[in-house]
C-alpha positions in Angstrom: 17.5 -23.0 8.4 16.2 -19.4 8.3 13.7 -20.4 5.6 12.5 -23.3 7.6 12.1 -21.1 10.7 10.2 -18.5 8.6 7.9 -21.1 7.1 7.1 -22.5 10.6 6.4 -19.1 12.0 4.1 -18.3 9.1 2.2 -21.6 9.5 1.8 -20.9 13.2 0.5 -17.4 12.6 -2.0 -18.7 10.1 -3.2 -21.4 12.4 -4.0 -19.0 15.1 -5.7 -16.6 12.7 -8.2 -19.2 11.7 -8.7 -20.6 15.3 -11.3 -18.0 16.1 -14.9 -18.4 14.9 -16.4 -15.0 13.9 -20.0 -14.7 12.9 -22.7 -12.0 12.7 -25.7 -12.9 14.6 -28.9 -11.9 16.5 -29.4 -13.1 20.1 -32.1 -12.5 22.7 -31.3 -12.8 26.3 -30.7 -10.8 29.5 -28.0 -8.2 30.2 -26.6 -9.5 33.5 -23.4 -8.9 35.5 -20.5 -11.4 35.1 -20.4 -12.5 38.8 -24.0 -13.6 39.0 -24.0 -15.0 35.4 -21.1 -17.3 36.4 -23.3 -18.7 39.2 -26.4 -19.1 36.9 -28.4 -16.3 38.5 -28.6 -13.8 35.7 -31.0 -15.3 33.2 -34.3 -13.8 34.3 -36.1 -10.6 34.8 -36.1 -11.3 38.6 -32.4 -10.5 38.6 -32.8 -7.0 37.1 -32.2 -4.9 40.2 -29.2 -6.8 41.2 -27.7 -6.7 37.8 -28.2 -2.9 37.5 -26.6 -2.4 40.9 -23.6 -4.6 40.2 -22.9 -3.2 36.7 -23.3 0.4 38.1 -20.8 -0.7 40.8 -18.2 -1.7 38.2 -19.0 -5.4 37.4 -18.7 -6.4 33.8 -22.0 -6.6 31.8 -22.6 -9.9 30.0 -25.3 -11.2 27.7 -27.0 -14.4 29.1 -28.8 -16.5 26.5 -30.2 -19.6 28.2 -27.1 -21.3 29.8 -24.6 -19.5 27.5 -22.9 -16.3 28.8 -21.2 -14.0 26.3 -18.8 -11.3 27.4 -19.5 -7.9 25.8 -16.7 -6.1 23.9 -18.3 -2.7 24.0 -19.7 -2.3 27.5 -21.0 1.3 27.2 -23.6 0.3 24.6 -25.4 -2.1 27.0 -25.1 -0.5 30.5 -28.5 1.2 30.3 -30.1 -2.2 29.6 -28.8 -3.8 32.8 -31.1 -6.6 34.0 -33.4 -6.3 30.9 -34.4 -8.8 28.3 -32.8 -7.6 25.1 -32.3 -8.5 21.4 -28.7 -7.9 20.4 -27.2 -7.8 16.9 -23.5 -8.1 16.6 -20.4 -10.1 15.8 -19.7 -13.2 17.9 -16.1 -14.3 18.4 -15.9 -17.4 20.5 -17.7 -16.4 23.8 -17.6 -12.6 23.2 -20.0 -10.3 21.3 -19.2 -7.0 19.8 -22.7 -5.3 19.9 -23.7 -3.3 16.9 -27.3 -2.7 18.0 -29.4 -3.5 21.1 -33.1 -3.2 21.7 -35.3 -4.1 24.7 -37.2 -7.3 23.9 -40.8 -7.8 24.9 
């Protein structure tokens, strides 16, 4: 019985390990705040002042690429780009990105 339990636990651990999709990628979008991004308002340069104010006030920064919103694993790297259009390189896991580099896009 112990062997069966151990086998089932190993199978469950392996299935959760492979459930996450991880890929390195380059994305271009806007650094917005989570609250406005959820409402669909953080995907343009018109939102720059509001995003900067909200992020400075403690809101989480997110990357908005079209209709897709990515949470950002390492917030400190992106704060100075609040409201700006950027190109981000990093590792995407589901709906989150771990930013390895960020530059302002033109």
